[in-house]
ZAPA-953002 format. One record per residue: x, y negated, z of N, C-alpha, C in turn; residue number from 0; residue in three letters. Coordinates in pm, whole numbers. Each point is the difference from the previous one (the first is absolute). Last residue first. Layout:
BEGIN
[r [X, Y, Z], [X, Y, Z], [X, Y, Z], NUM, 'ALA']
...
This chain:
BEGIN
[r [6992, 4888, 1241], [79, 107, -64], [107, -55, -87], 83, 'ASN']
[r [-329, -274, 229], [102, 51, 93], [86, 109, -62], 82, 'SER']
[r [-370, -195, -237], [101, -103, 23], [113, 54, 87], 81, 'VAL']
[r [-380, 273, -85], [77, -19, -124], [113, -100, 21], 80, 'LYS']
[r [-301, 72, 360], [78, 121, -26], [87, -16, -124], 79, 'ASP']
[r [-307, -343, 104], [112, -1, 93], [89, 123, -18], 78, 'GLU']
[r [-397, -19, -251], [94, -104, -45], [124, -3, 90], 77, 'ILE']
[r [-353, 283, 124], [64, 51, -123], [103, -99, -52], 76, 'GLU']
[r [-265, -132, 370], [95, 105, 37], [74, 56, -122], 75, 'ASP']
[r [-354, -310, -65], [117, -66, 59], [107, 102, 35], 74, 'LYS']
[r [-320, 147, -387], [-19, -44, 137], [127, -70, 48], 73, 'THR']
[r [-169, 13, -523], [79, 70, 101], [-38, -50, 137], 72, 'MET']
[r [-85, -69, -547], [-92, 27, 111], [74, 87, 101], 71, 'LYS']
[r [176, -358, -392], [20, 129, 65], [-96, 12, 117], 70, 'LEU']
[r [19, -298, -488], [-35, 5, 140], [21, 141, 54], 69, 'LEU']
[r [270, -233, -417], [-107, 94, 32], [-23, 1, 150], 68, 'ASN']
[r [356, -240, -246], [-132, -63, -19], [-117, 95, 19], 67, 'ASN']
[r [453, 133, 106], [-20, -12, -143], [-136, -55, -37], 66, 'GLY']
[r [-23, 102, 465], [124, 45, -64], [-25, -3, -150], 65, 'LYS']
[r [-239, -199, 503], [5, 24, -144], [137, 51, -41], 64, 'GLN']
[r [-366, -108, 441], [132, 55, -34], [-3, 35, -148], 63, 'VAL']
[r [-290, -305, 386], [3, 46, -138], [142, 43, -32], 62, 'THR']
[r [-337, -103, 460], [133, 20, -56], [-13, 56, -142], 61, 'TYR']
[r [-307, -293, 379], [-9, 93, -113], [138, 7, -66], 60, 'PHE']
[r [-229, -153, 498], [116, -15, -88], [-9, 110, -106], 59, 'VAL']
[r [-332, -273, 385], [15, 114, -91], [118, -30, -91], 58, 'GLU']
[r [-186, -168, 510], [77, -36, -119], [15, 127, -82], 57, 'ILE']
[r [-382, -175, 397], [103, 91, -49], [71, -61, -120], 56, 'ASN']
[r [-409, -156, 243], [104, 21, 101], [102, 104, -44], 55, 'ASN']
[r [-336, -384, -275], [9, 135, 53], [114, 11, 99], 54, 'GLY']
[r [-147, -313, -452], [-44, 4, 139], [6, 143, 48], 53, 'ASP']
[r [337, -193, -381], [-136, 48, 18], [-34, -7, 147], 52, 'HIS']
[r [412, -137, -413], [-61, -14, 132], [-141, 59, 0], 51, 'ALA']
[r [457, 114, -295], [-139, -41, -15], [-64, -3, 138], 50, 'ILE']
[r [511, 25, -271], [-70, 0, 128], [-139, -56, -23], 49, 'VAL']
[r [429, 239, -296], [-119, -83, -6], [-72, 13, 133], 48, 'GLU']
[r [511, 119, -254], [-85, 1, 119], [-115, -97, -21], 47, 'ILE']
[r [417, 304, -256], [-97, -105, -25], [-99, 7, 115], 46, 'ASN']
[r [536, 171, 7], [-145, 22, 0], [-74, -121, -53], 45, 'SER']
[r [487, 160, 193], [-37, 15, -139], [-149, 29, -12], 44, 'ASN']
[r [216, -97, 423], [112, -26, -91], [-44, -1, -146], 43, 'ASP']
[r [-280, -133, 472], [20, 99, -104], [117, -40, -86], 42, 'SER']
[r [-351, -139, 457], [135, 1, -54], [11, 110, -104], 41, 'GLU']
[r [-377, -307, 326], [18, 97, -108], [143, -14, -51], 40, 'ILE']
[r [-344, -134, 444], [132, -19, -59], [18, 110, -103], 39, 'VAL']
[r [-421, -251, 309], [40, 104, -94], [135, -37, -59], 38, 'LEU']
[r [-324, -102, 474], [79, -55, -111], [50, 116, -84], 37, 'SER']
[r [-433, -101, 372], [98, 88, -63], [78, -78, -105], 36, 'THR']
[r [-358, -59, 473], [56, -49, -125], [110, 93, -49], 35, 'PRO']
[r [-345, 259, 100], [27, -141, -29], [68, -65, 118], 34, 'GLU']
[r [36, 523, -176], [-76, -84, 91], [38, -144, -29], 33, 'THR']
[r [11, 494, -305], [60, -121, 56], [-92, -63, 103], 32, 'ILE']
[r [123, 491, -312], [-96, -74, 82], [71, -119, 65], 31, 'GLU']
[r [119, 265, -470], [51, -39, 132], [-108, -80, 72], 30, 'TYR']
[r [73, 368, -444], [-86, -97, 66], [54, -24, 139], 29, 'VAL']
[r [175, 195, -522], [7, 8, 146], [-87, -111, 57], 28, 'GLU']
[r [69, 299, -503], [-37, -118, 78], [17, 28, 148], 27, 'LYS']
[r [177, 177, -543], [-56, 32, 131], [-29, -129, 76], 26, 'PHE']
[r [75, 4, -477], [55, 131, 35], [-53, 48, 135], 25, 'SER']
[r [-287, -327, -337], [117, -4, 86], [45, 143, 32], 24, 'TYR']
[r [-382, -353, -268], [68, 127, -18], [131, -7, 77], 23, 'ASP']
[r [-507, -259, -5], [140, -8, 37], [63, 137, -12], 22, 'LEU']
[r [-436, -259, -243], [44, 120, 69], [150, -9, 25], 21, 'GLN']
[r [-252, -325, -251], [-6, -21, 144], [44, 122, 79], 20, 'GLN']
[r [-33, -10, -479], [105, -95, 38], [1, -24, 150], 19, 'SER']
[r [-336, 278, -195], [132, 64, -8], [110, -95, 45], 18, 'LYS']
[r [-441, -169, -28], [10, 98, 110], [137, 65, -1], 17, 'VAL']
[r [-95, -291, -355], [8, -74, 126], [16, 94, 119], 16, 'SER']
[r [-77, 181, -430], [135, -54, 11], [19, -75, 131], 15, 'LEU']
[r [-432, 155, -96], [91, 113, 22], [143, -47, 16], 14, 'THR']
[r [-325, -318, -116], [-21, 46, 138], [94, 115, 33], 13, 'ALA']
[r [-3, -158, -444], [61, -98, 91], [-16, 41, 146], 12, 'LEU']
[r [-215, 267, -325], [146, 10, -15], [70, -96, 95], 11, 'ILE']
[r [-468, -22, -22], [42, 125, 64], [152, 15, -8], 10, 'VAL']
[r [-191, -366, -225], [-14, -16, 145], [47, 125, 74], 9, 'THR']
[r [-22, 13, -471], [110, -88, 44], [-4, -18, 151], 8, 'VAL']
[r [-356, 237, -192], [125, 77, -13], [118, -83, 49], 7, 'VAL']
[r [-419, -215, -20], [1, 103, 104], [130, 80, -3], 6, 'LEU']
[r [-74, -315, -342], [23, -68, 127], [6, 100, 115], 5, 'LEU']
[r [-117, 164, -421], [140, -40, 0], [35, -68, 132], 4, 'VAL']
[r [-449, 108, -64], [80, 123, 11], [148, -34, 7], 3, 'THR']
[r [-305, -349, -81], [-11, 47, 138], [85, 125, 23], 2, 'LYS']
[r [-40, -177, -436], [83, -87, 83], [-2, 46, 147], 1, 'LYS']
[r [-279, 227, -306], [140, 27, -27], [91, -84, 89], 0, 'MET']
């Protein structure tokens, strides 16, 4: 019985861990870079998190929300709505 409960708890924790590591975003852009590179980030209304990694690119994940709901839109769709 104890082994069954331990197995169920382990499976639940593993599932929650995998879900918490999944990044949910509206769209992403990738920029190829050459070294040395500096990064400048500007925003009027954003939460920004920078995570370093080894590689020759910068990935930018954009999250667009309305009423606390994630909007799955492309960059072009967002620009069209803003310009109207």
